[in-house]
C-alpha positions as CSV (number, residue, x, y, z in Angstrom):
1,M,24.5,-39.4,-18.2
2,K,21.7,-38.8,-15.9
3,Q,22.6,-35.4,-15.3
4,Y,22.6,-34.6,-18.9
5,I,19.3,-35.9,-19.4
6,S,18.0,-33.8,-16.9
7,I,19.5,-30.6,-18.6
8,L,19.2,-31.7,-22.5
9,F,16.5,-34.0,-22.6
10,L,14.0,-33.7,-19.8
11,M,13.7,-29.8,-20.4
12,A,12.1,-30.7,-23.2
13,L,9.3,-31.8,-21.0
14,V,8.8,-28.4,-19.1
15,S,5.7,-26.7,-19.1
16,F,5.2,-24.2,-21.7
17,S,3.0,-21.2,-21.5
18,S,0.0,-19.2,-23.2
19,C,-1.6,-16.2,-23.4
20,K,-4.3,-14.7,-21.3
21,K,-4.3,-10.8,-21.2
22,S,-0.8,-10.6,-22.7
23,F,2.0,-13.0,-23.7
24,I,3.6,-12.5,-20.3
25,E,0.9,-13.9,-18.5
26,Q,1.3,-17.7,-18.4
27,N,-0.2,-20.8,-17.7
28,D,0.4,-24.4,-18.6
29,P,-1.2,-25.8,-21.7
30,N,-0.1,-29.2,-21.6
31,A,1.3,-31.9,-19.3
32,G,4.8,-32.2,-20.7
33,N,3.5,-34.4,-23.8
34,L,5.0,-33.0,-27.1
35,E,4.2,-35.7,-29.7
36,N,0.6,-34.0,-30.4
37,A,1.4,-30.4,-29.0
38,F,1.8,-28.8,-32.2
39,K,-1.7,-28.9,-34.4
40,S,-2.3,-25.1,-34.7
41,E,-1.0,-21.7,-35.1
42,N,-2.1,-20.7,-31.9
43,D,-0.3,-24.0,-30.1
44,V,2.7,-22.7,-31.6
45,L,2.2,-19.3,-30.1
46,L,1.8,-20.6,-26.6
47,F,5.1,-22.5,-27.1
48,V,7.0,-19.1,-28.5
49,N,5.5,-17.3,-25.5
50,G,7.0,-20.1,-23.1
51,T,10.2,-19.2,-24.4
52,Y,10.1,-15.6,-23.4
53,A,8.7,-16.8,-20.0
54,A,12.0,-18.6,-19.4
55,L,13.8,-15.3,-19.4
56,R,11.7,-14.0,-16.5
57,S,13.7,-15.9,-13.8
58,D,16.3,-14.5,-11.6
59,R,18.3,-17.3,-12.3
60,N,18.3,-16.4,-16.0
61,I,18.3,-13.1,-17.1
62,G,15.6,-11.4,-15.0
63,E,15.9,-8.2,-13.1
64,S,17.8,-9.9,-10.2
65,S,20.2,-11.8,-12.1
66,G,22.9,-9.4,-11.2
67,L,24.5,-12.1,-9.1
68,Y,26.0,-13.6,-12.3
69,T,27.2,-10.2,-13.8
70,D,26.9,-6.7,-11.6
71,Q,28.3,-8.7,-8.7
72,R,31.0,-10.3,-10.7
73,S,32.1,-6.7,-11.9
74,D,33.3,-4.0,-9.5
75,D,29.7,-2.3,-9.4
76,T,27.8,-3.9,-6.7
77,G,28.5,-6.1,-3.8
78,T,27.1,-7.6,-0.4
79,N,28.8,-5.9,2.7
80,D,26.2,-7.0,5.4
81,A,27.3,-9.1,8.4
82,Q,26.6,-12.3,6.7
83,S,28.3,-11.4,3.1
84,N,31.8,-13.2,4.0
85,S,29.9,-16.7,3.9
86,G,27.4,-18.2,1.7
87,E,27.6,-19.3,-2.1
88,P,26.6,-15.8,-3.5
89,F,29.6,-13.9,-1.9
90,Q,31.6,-16.2,-4.0
91,F,30.8,-14.5,-7.3
92,G,32.1,-10.9,-6.2
93,N,34.8,-12.2,-3.8
94,F,36.1,-14.2,-6.9
95,S,36.4,-17.3,-5.1
96,I,33.5,-19.3,-6.8
97,L,33.5,-22.9,-6.6
98,P,32.7,-25.5,-9.4
99,G,29.7,-27.1,-7.0
100,N,28.1,-23.5,-6.4
101,T,24.6,-24.2,-6.6
102,Y,23.7,-20.8,-7.7
103,L,26.0,-21.1,-10.6
104,K,24.6,-24.6,-11.8
105,S,21.1,-23.1,-11.5
106,H,22.1,-20.4,-13.9
107,W,23.5,-22.9,-16.2
108,V,20.5,-25.1,-16.0
109,S,18.3,-22.0,-16.5
110,L,20.0,-21.0,-19.8
111,Y,19.8,-24.2,-21.1
112,D,16.1,-24.3,-20.1
113,A,15.4,-21.5,-22.3
114,I,17.3,-23.1,-25.2
115,T,15.4,-26.3,-25.0
116,R,12.2,-24.6,-25.1
117,C,13.5,-22.7,-28.2
118,N,14.6,-25.9,-29.7
119,V,10.9,-27.4,-29.1
120,V,9.7,-25.1,-31.6
121,T,12.0,-25.0,-34.3
122,T,12.1,-28.7,-34.4
123,N,8.3,-29.1,-34.0
124,I,6.8,-25.8,-35.9
125,D,6.8,-27.6,-39.4
126,K,4.2,-30.0,-38.2
127,V,1.5,-26.9,-38.2
128,T,0.3,-25.3,-41.5
129,F,0.0,-21.6,-41.5
130,A,-2.1,-19.5,-43.1
131,N,0.2,-16.9,-43.9
132,N,3.9,-18.1,-43.9
133,N,4.9,-14.7,-42.5
134,T,3.7,-15.7,-39.2
135,K,5.8,-18.8,-39.1
136,I,8.7,-17.1,-40.1
137,N,8.2,-14.6,-37.5
138,Y,7.7,-17.1,-34.8
139,L,10.9,-18.8,-35.7
140,A,12.7,-15.2,-35.7
141,E,11.8,-14.6,-32.0
142,V,12.7,-18.2,-30.9
143,K,16.1,-17.9,-32.7
144,F,16.7,-14.5,-31.1
145,I,16.2,-16.0,-27.8
146,R,18.3,-18.9,-28.4
147,A,21.0,-17.0,-29.7
148,L,20.8,-14.5,-26.5
149,M,21.0,-17.5,-24.3
150,Y,24.3,-18.7,-26.2
151,F,25.5,-15.5,-26.0
152,Q,25.4,-15.7,-22.3
153,L,26.8,-18.9,-22.1
154,V,30.0,-18.4,-24.4
155,R,30.9,-15.3,-22.6
156,K,30.7,-16.7,-19.1
157,W,31.9,-20.4,-19.9
158,G,33.8,-20.2,-23.0
159,A,33.2,-23.5,-24.6
160,V,30.0,-25.0,-24.1
161,P,27.6,-27.5,-25.6
162,L,25.6,-26.5,-28.4
163,V,22.3,-28.1,-29.5
164,T,19.7,-26.7,-31.8
165,K,17.0,-29.3,-31.9
166,Q,15.0,-31.3,-29.6
167,L,16.9,-34.2,-28.4
168,A,15.6,-37.7,-28.1
169,L,16.8,-39.8,-25.3
170,S,19.1,-41.7,-27.6
171,E,20.8,-38.4,-28.9
172,V,21.5,-36.9,-25.6
173,A,24.9,-38.4,-25.0
174,E,26.3,-37.5,-28.1
175,N,25.3,-34.1,-28.3
176,T,26.6,-33.0,-24.6
177,Y,30.1,-31.9,-25.1
178,R,31.8,-28.8,-25.3
179,Q,32.1,-27.2,-28.6
180,P,34.7,-24.2,-29.5
181,E,33.7,-20.7,-28.8
182,A,34.0,-20.0,-32.4
183,T,31.5,-23.0,-33.5
184,V,29.0,-21.4,-30.9
185,Y,29.1,-17.9,-32.2
186,A,28.7,-18.8,-35.6
187,Q,25.4,-20.2,-34.6
188,I,24.7,-17.4,-32.7
189,V,25.1,-15.3,-35.7
190,A,23.1,-17.5,-38.1
191,D,20.1,-17.7,-35.7
192,L,20.1,-13.9,-35.5
193,K,20.7,-13.1,-39.6
194,D,17.8,-15.9,-40.1
195,G,15.7,-13.4,-38.0
196,L,16.5,-10.6,-40.3
197,T,14.5,-12.3,-43.0
198,S,11.3,-12.0,-41.2
199,T,8.7,-9.4,-41.4
200,L,9.1,-8.5,-37.7
201,P,8.5,-4.6,-36.8
202,N,11.5,-2.5,-36.3
203,L,10.2,-1.7,-32.8
204,Q,7.6,-3.7,-30.8
205,T,4.8,-1.4,-29.1
206,G,1.4,-1.6,-27.1
207,T,0.3,-5.0,-26.2
208,S,3.6,-6.5,-28.2
209,A,6.1,-4.5,-26.3
210,G,8.7,-7.0,-24.7
211,R,8.8,-9.1,-28.0
212,V,11.5,-9.5,-30.3
213,S,11.8,-6.6,-33.4
214,K,14.2,-5.9,-36.0
215,A,15.9,-3.3,-33.8
216,A,16.5,-5.8,-31.4
217,I,18.1,-8.2,-33.8
218,N,20.5,-5.8,-35.3
219,G,21.6,-4.3,-31.8
220,L,22.4,-7.9,-30.9
221,L,24.0,-8.9,-33.8
222,G,26.2,-5.9,-33.5
223,Q,27.1,-6.6,-30.1
224,V,27.9,-10.1,-30.9
225,Y,30.4,-8.8,-33.6
226,L,31.8,-6.4,-31.4
227,T,32.4,-9.2,-29.0
228,M,34.0,-11.4,-31.7
229,A,36.2,-8.6,-32.4
230,T,38.0,-9.2,-29.3
231,T,37.7,-12.5,-28.8
232,F,39.1,-13.7,-32.4
233,A,42.3,-11.4,-33.1
234,D,42.7,-12.8,-36.4
235,Q,39.3,-11.5,-37.7
236,K,39.1,-8.3,-36.0
237,S,38.7,-5.9,-38.8
238,E,35.9,-8.0,-40.4
239,N,34.0,-8.1,-37.4
240,L,34.4,-4.7,-36.7
241,T,33.0,-3.7,-40.2
242,N,30.0,-6.0,-39.3
243,A,29.6,-4.8,-35.8
244,N,29.3,-1.3,-37.3
245,T,26.9,-2.1,-39.9
246,Y,24.4,-3.6,-37.7
247,L,24.7,-1.2,-34.8
248,T,24.2,1.5,-37.2
249,A,20.9,-0.3,-38.8
250,A,19.7,-0.6,-35.0
251,Y,20.3,3.1,-34.4
252,G,18.6,3.9,-37.7
253,M,15.3,2.5,-36.3
254,R,15.1,4.8,-33.5
255,P,11.7,6.5,-33.1
256,F,13.3,10.1,-31.8
257,T,15.8,12.7,-33.4
258,T,18.2,13.1,-30.4
259,L,18.9,11.2,-27.1
260,S,18.5,14.7,-25.0
261,A,14.8,14.7,-26.1
262,I,14.4,11.8,-23.7
263,P,15.2,12.6,-20.1
264,Y,17.0,9.9,-18.2
265,A,14.8,9.7,-15.5
266,N,12.0,9.0,-17.9
267,V,13.7,6.2,-19.4
268,F,12.8,4.5,-16.1
269,D,9.8,6.2,-15.0
270,V,7.2,3.2,-14.5
271,N,4.4,5.5,-15.3
272,L,5.9,6.1,-18.8
273,K,7.2,2.7,-19.6
274,T,4.5,2.2,-22.4
275,S,5.6,4.9,-24.1
276,N,9.4,4.7,-23.6
277,P,10.9,5.6,-27.0
278,E,14.5,4.2,-25.9
279,A,13.5,0.9,-25.0
280,I,14.6,-1.9,-27.7
281,F,14.0,-5.1,-25.7
282,E,12.8,-5.7,-22.2
283,I,11.3,-8.0,-20.0
284,V,7.8,-6.9,-19.2
285,N,6.4,-6.8,-15.7
286,V,2.8,-6.1,-14.3
287,Q,2.3,-3.6,-11.7
288,G,-0.1,-4.9,-9.0
289,D,0.1,-8.6,-10.1
290,I,1.6,-11.0,-7.8
291,N,2.6,-13.4,-10.3
292,Y,4.3,-11.0,-12.9
293,K,5.3,-8.0,-10.8
294,S,8.7,-6.5,-10.3
295,N,10.5,-6.8,-7.0
296,I,13.4,-5.0,-7.8
297,A,12.2,-1.5,-6.2
298,A,11.2,-3.1,-2.9
299,D,14.3,-5.4,-3.0
300,N,16.6,-2.4,-3.3
301,Q,15.0,-0.4,-0.3
302,A,17.2,0.5,2.3
303,Y,16.2,0.8,6.0
304,G,14.8,4.2,6.6
305,E,14.3,5.0,3.3
306,T,10.8,5.5,1.1
307,I,12.0,6.3,-2.2
308,N,11.8,3.2,-4.1
309,S,8.6,1.6,-2.8
310,L,5.7,1.7,-0.7
311,K,7.0,-1.5,1.0
312,A,8.5,-1.3,4.2
313,P,12.2,-1.9,3.9
314,T,13.5,-5.1,5.3
315,S,17.0,-5.1,4.4
316,V,20.1,-2.8,3.4
317,G,19.0,-2.7,-0.2
318,G,21.6,-3.2,-2.9
319,N,24.9,-2.4,-2.0
320,V,26.7,-0.5,-4.6
321,T,30.8,-0.3,-4.5
322,P,32.4,3.0,-3.5
323,D,34.3,2.3,-6.9
324,L,31.2,2.8,-9.0
325,I,30.2,5.9,-6.7
326,K,33.5,7.5,-7.2
327,D,33.2,7.1,-11.2
328,Y,30.4,9.5,-11.3
329,E,31.5,13.0,-12.1
330,T,30.3,16.2,-10.3
331,G,27.1,17.2,-12.1
332,D,26.2,13.9,-13.7
333,L,22.3,13.8,-13.4
334,R,22.3,10.1,-13.8
335,K,23.8,9.7,-10.3
336,D,20.8,11.4,-8.0
337,F,18.5,9.3,-10.0
338,S,20.4,5.7,-10.0
339,V,21.8,5.6,-6.5
340,K,21.1,7.3,-3.0
341,Y,23.2,7.2,0.4
342,A,21.1,5.5,3.2
343,S,22.1,7.4,6.6
344,D,20.1,4.5,8.9
345,T,22.7,3.2,11.3
346,K,22.0,-0.3,9.8
347,V,23.1,0.8,6.4
348,L,25.5,3.9,5.9
349,D,26.0,2.9,2.3
350,Y,24.7,3.8,-1.2
351,F,21.9,1.7,-2.3
352,I,20.0,1.3,-5.7
353,T,17.2,3.8,-6.5
354,K,17.2,3.4,-10.4
355,Y,14.0,1.2,-10.7
356,R,11.7,3.1,-8.1
357,D,7.9,2.5,-8.0
358,I,6.0,4.2,-5.5
359,S,2.6,4.0,-7.4
360,P,-0.4,3.1,-5.1
361,N,-0.9,0.5,-7.9
362,A,2.2,-1.3,-6.6
363,T,0.6,-1.6,-3.3
364,K,2.3,-1.7,0.0
365,N,3.5,-5.3,-1.0
366,G,5.7,-3.8,-3.5
367,Y,4.3,-5.2,-6.6
368,G,6.3,-2.9,-8.9
369,G,5.8,-2.6,-12.6
370,N,9.2,-1.9,-13.6
371,N,10.5,-3.4,-16.9
372,T,13.8,-5.1,-17.0
373,P,15.9,-3.4,-19.6
374,I,17.8,-6.0,-21.8
375,M,18.8,-3.4,-24.8
376,R,18.0,0.4,-25.3
377,F,19.3,2.9,-27.5
378,A,22.0,4.6,-25.4
379,D,23.5,1.5,-25.0
380,I,23.6,1.0,-29.0
381,I,25.1,4.4,-29.3
382,L,28.1,3.8,-26.9
383,M,28.6,0.6,-28.7
384,L,28.8,2.8,-31.7
385,A,31.2,5.0,-30.0
386,E,33.4,1.7,-29.0
387,V,33.5,0.4,-32.6
388,N,34.3,3.4,-34.3
389,M,37.1,4.0,-31.7
390,Q,38.3,0.5,-32.5
391,Q,38.3,1.2,-36.1
392,G,40.4,4.4,-35.7
393,N,37.5,6.7,-36.3
394,D,37.8,8.8,-33.2
395,A,36.1,11.8,-34.5
396,A,32.9,9.7,-35.1
397,A,33.2,7.7,-32.0
398,I,33.5,11.2,-29.8
399,Q,30.2,12.1,-31.7
400,Y,28.2,9.3,-30.2
401,L,30.1,9.6,-26.6
402,D,28.9,13.0,-26.8
403,M,25.0,12.3,-27.5
404,V,25.2,10.3,-24.1
405,R,27.1,13.0,-22.0
406,T,25.0,15.8,-23.1
407,R,21.9,14.1,-21.8
408,A,23.5,13.4,-18.6
409,G,24.2,17.3,-18.3
410,L,28.2,16.7,-18.6
411,P,30.7,18.8,-20.7
412,L,31.4,17.6,-24.2
413,Y,34.4,15.2,-24.2
414,A,36.8,17.8,-25.7
415,V,36.0,20.0,-22.9
416,A,36.1,17.3,-20.4
417,R,39.5,16.5,-21.5
418,T,40.5,19.8,-20.1
419,N,40.0,19.0,-16.8
420,A,43.0,17.5,-15.4
421,A,41.3,15.0,-12.9
422,Y,38.8,13.6,-15.8
423,N,42.2,13.5,-18.1
424,T,44.0,11.4,-15.3
425,K,41.2,8.9,-14.7
426,Y,40.4,8.4,-18.4
427,P,43.7,9.3,-20.5
428,T,42.4,7.6,-23.4
429,L,39.3,7.5,-25.5
430,K,38.8,3.7,-24.9
431,L,38.6,4.2,-21.0
432,A,36.6,7.2,-21.6
433,I,33.9,5.2,-23.5
434,L,34.2,2.4,-20.6
435,H,33.5,5.0,-18.2
436,E,30.6,6.4,-19.7
437,R,28.9,3.0,-20.4
438,R,29.4,2.1,-16.6
439,V,27.6,5.4,-15.3
440,E,25.1,5.2,-17.9
441,L,24.0,1.6,-17.8
442,A,24.8,0.9,-14.2
443,F,22.7,-1.7,-12.8
444,E,21.5,-3.1,-16.3
445,H,24.0,-6.2,-16.2
446,Q,26.3,-4.8,-18.9
447,R,29.4,-3.9,-17.0
448,W,31.0,-7.4,-16.6
449,F,30.5,-8.1,-20.4
450,D,32.2,-4.6,-21.0
451,L,35.1,-5.5,-19.1
452,L,35.5,-8.5,-20.9
453,R,35.2,-6.7,-24.3
454,F,37.5,-4.0,-23.3
455,F,40.6,-5.8,-21.7
456,T,42.3,-9.1,-22.4
457,T,42.5,-11.5,-19.4
458,P,46.0,-10.3,-18.1
459,E,44.8,-6.5,-18.7
460,L,41.7,-7.1,-16.7
461,V,43.6,-8.9,-14.0
462,A,45.8,-5.9,-13.6
463,Y,42.8,-3.6,-14.1
464,F,41.2,-5.4,-10.9
465,Q,44.1,-5.5,-8.8
466,A,45.1,-1.8,-9.3
467,K,41.7,-1.0,-7.7
468,S,41.6,0.2,-3.9
469,Q,40.6,-2.6,-1.6
470,A,38.8,0.0,0.5
471,D,36.4,0.6,-2.3
472,F,35.4,-3.1,-2.2
473,G,34.4,-4.0,1.3
474,N,34.5,-7.6,2.1
475,A,35.2,-8.9,-1.3
476,K,39.0,-9.6,-1.8
477,L,40.3,-8.0,-5.0
478,S,43.6,-10.1,-4.4
479,N,41.5,-13.1,-5.3
480,F,40.9,-12.0,-9.0
481,T,43.2,-14.1,-11.4
482,T,43.3,-15.1,-14.9
483,K,41.0,-18.0,-14.1
484,D,38.2,-15.4,-13.5
485,R,37.8,-14.8,-17.1
486,Y,35.3,-17.7,-17.1
487,F,33.0,-19.2,-14.8
488,P,33.8,-23.1,-13.4
489,I,31.7,-25.6,-15.5
490,P,29.4,-26.8,-12.8
491,L,30.9,-29.7,-10.9
492,D,28.1,-32.1,-11.8
493,E,28.6,-31.8,-15.5
494,V,32.2,-32.3,-15.1
495,K,31.9,-35.6,-13.0
496,L,29.7,-37.0,-15.5
497,D,32.4,-36.9,-18.5
498,P,35.6,-35.0,-17.7
499,V,36.7,-35.4,-20.9
500,K,33.8,-34.1,-23.1
501,M,32.8,-31.5,-20.0
502,Y,36.5,-30.5,-19.3
503,Q,36.8,-28.1,-16.4
504,N,38.1,-24.4,-17.4
505,P,41.6,-23.7,-16.1
506,G,42.2,-22.5,-12.5
507,Y,39.1,-24.7,-11.0
508,N,40.4,-28.2,-11.0
């Protein structure tokens, strides 16, 4: 079981992090010895901060983690000369192998974050708190992060190992086996509901921006129940009711009256990020800081372009599929902000401009300050449209849908339906909501999960294979089959115990 030890046991010895200027700025407060690490409230805070630090990695859910979501969907890809080879291309080409090292790194990183959370929940009782609410709030934060990580795992792999405590070496083998999706979801729900008993604020602001809030807990819980409604058919009605309840609670915590009061560009304006009223949960980055910078603006700067960053471009930028470009309606204000066509002969393609930062503070090194959005209110609003549609309440669903369309400068849904082209592309309210989520939340790592939620596996295969191959470049749509509903379990895990860590169908 050496491989399991590396993932579920030795991860307990990872370096946890402390505060300097803010909770996102980390250093190493210990050398991996956890026996005597929990002595004071500040010690607990250092470990709680370490759970947040785990999210920053691109192998986790950091800003460039779209390899595991956006490139898995129909939004982004790689069309450069080398894109038909290498492990990253396997994700968008639907040809991923169980031995893919990027896939294993993602698996390990998600469990790394979970292990950090488990260290806190296992050891927090060693410390006496002056105010017990402080302890309850720390637990709410790490349980939210643990739930978020398991939500990533269960949607990507299905049944996965479920561990909720710090493991001793002797406990590793008995805890490393795939548990049913229903069991994993039950733990996710329990962790999030525990967080609602805390005294965390409805929204985090100022120096606490980026930490977990009540709105984030309600929003994630609503999304979890919405996902469960399409995962477990026999509990659909109950799960939809719960989804509506928690999403409505999150929406009720908004600090604005109407979404239209917040221009779309302002949501992503690096100069306004500290006063962004739409943000619910984000990974906070620090402009100009070599350690905590955002790279996304510079990395997506295409040859011949200057819109994203002061850093000189060194690549073709983040390729956007023609399939996505064609999904923008005429007059959609979000298109020109989110993407741009690069006319340089080395590119001749659209690239991502949504996370631009040309401030001098970002320097010519491209040390941007864009935060990484994980959850925002437009997402909540569109999920409310989705859940009401699923419940047969089309009138309410359309009201929510129109909130987003109005801000984007588009006609109301009832008017759009009179347009033959729109009505042909989106003949049902369900497809109209899916379309709106795609263009509103493009490059925010939501699209793949939306597709999984909106379609059964056979429907998803038909959906992909009905698309035009010409709109996907080098990636072969014909590769998409029922196996692609889930990722393969990393090969090393299966090798160590083919029974407990059995492979997903289609990858043997």
